[in-house]
Structure formats: structure tokens, C-alpha cells
N, C-alpha and C positions, 0 to 999 in steps of 0.2 A: 701352770699345769705341771704335774709331777711326771717324771720319767718312768716309762714302763720298764719293768724288770725283765731281764733275759730269762730264758728257761733255767739256766744254771743258777742264777740268783734266786729264782723262785724255789728251786729244789733245795738250795742251801737254807733258805728261810723256813721251809716246811720241815726240815730236819730238826729244827728246834721248836716246832709247833705240833706236839702230839695231838692226833685226832683230826688234823687239817690235811686236806688233800687238794690236788690240782683239779679244778673243774674247767668247764668250757670258758676260757678267758677270765677265770676267777679262781679263788681259793674257797674251799667249802668245809664246814664241820657240821656234824649231826650230834645232837644231844638228846638224851632221854631222861625224863623226870618221873617222879612217883605219880603225879596227877597233873591236871590242867592248871591248877592254881600255882604249883611249884614252877611249872613252865613259864607262866606269866610273870612271876616274881623275877625269874632269871631274865626274861625279855625286857622287863622294865628297868632292871639294873644295867643291862646292855644299852638300852635307850638313853639313860642318863650319861653313861660314858661316851656314847656316840655324839651326843650334843656337846659335851665338853671338848671332844676331839674334832668336832665339826666334820665327821666322816661316818656315814651311816650304812650299815649292812642291809642287804636284802634279807628279810626274815620271813620264814614260813613256819607257822605253828599248826600242828595237827594233834589235837588233844594234849598228850604229854611228850610229843616229839617236836623238837625245834631244829630247823635247818638254818644255818647262818652262811650267807654267801657274800663274799667281798670282792669287789672290783672297782676300779676308779673309772667311772663312766666318762668323765671329762678327758681322761688320758687314753682311754681305749684299751685298758688291760690292768694287770696287777702292778701296783706300785708299793713303795715303802709305807705309804699311808695304810694300805691294806694289811701289810704284815704287822705293823704296829697295832692296828685295831684288832687283828686276830690274837695277838699276844694279850691284849686287854680282855677280850672275850674269854680266852682260856683262863685268865686269872679270876675272872668273875665266876666262871663255871667251877673252878677249883674251890672257891669259897662256899659254893652251894653243896651242902651235904647230900642233896638228892640227884645231882647231875651224874650221868653216865655217858661216856662217849660211845 
């Protein structure tokens, strides 16, 4: 089980993760796409990365809007696994020409 980060550690991590913010016992980002298909392409890319990292975000898709929420359920809060996955999600979004934060 990974160690839960302190509020100061989370704030430090979020400083290098544009578009991510502190949620209720989690970190959260919202993305907007041109249409539903572009949103799904993004989500599928995130799903592949999540499988490779064996760490899966909570994903909410509403037409062209995607919400990513990361928390380590087994640890009871935000851990380094979450900040690493957030960085990966941000990189995937940056590669998508249609993503807006």
C-alpha cells in the first residue's frame, strides 16, 4: 500500500500539473473536446496508459466533457501513484489537438 501524501506534498505536485486541482480526497481534471468521438479517443488512450501503470482513474464522460479523478482507494487518499498517473494523463491530453482544459 502506498503512503498518502500530505496536503503540502499534494499542493507541490499540483503546482506542476496544470489543470489539476484538489478534490474530495482526490485530484481532479476536466477536459473538453470537439465532440464525443474525440473524447472517447482520449479516454481510450488514458485507459491503455492506466493498464500499463496498473492504476486506474475514475472517468466521467458527458458528451465532449471528460472528468478524470485520481485517488488511491487502497491507501485512502492521494499518493505518488496518483500524481504520476495525472502527469501521464496530462501528457496524453497535450498530444490531443482537440483537448482543452
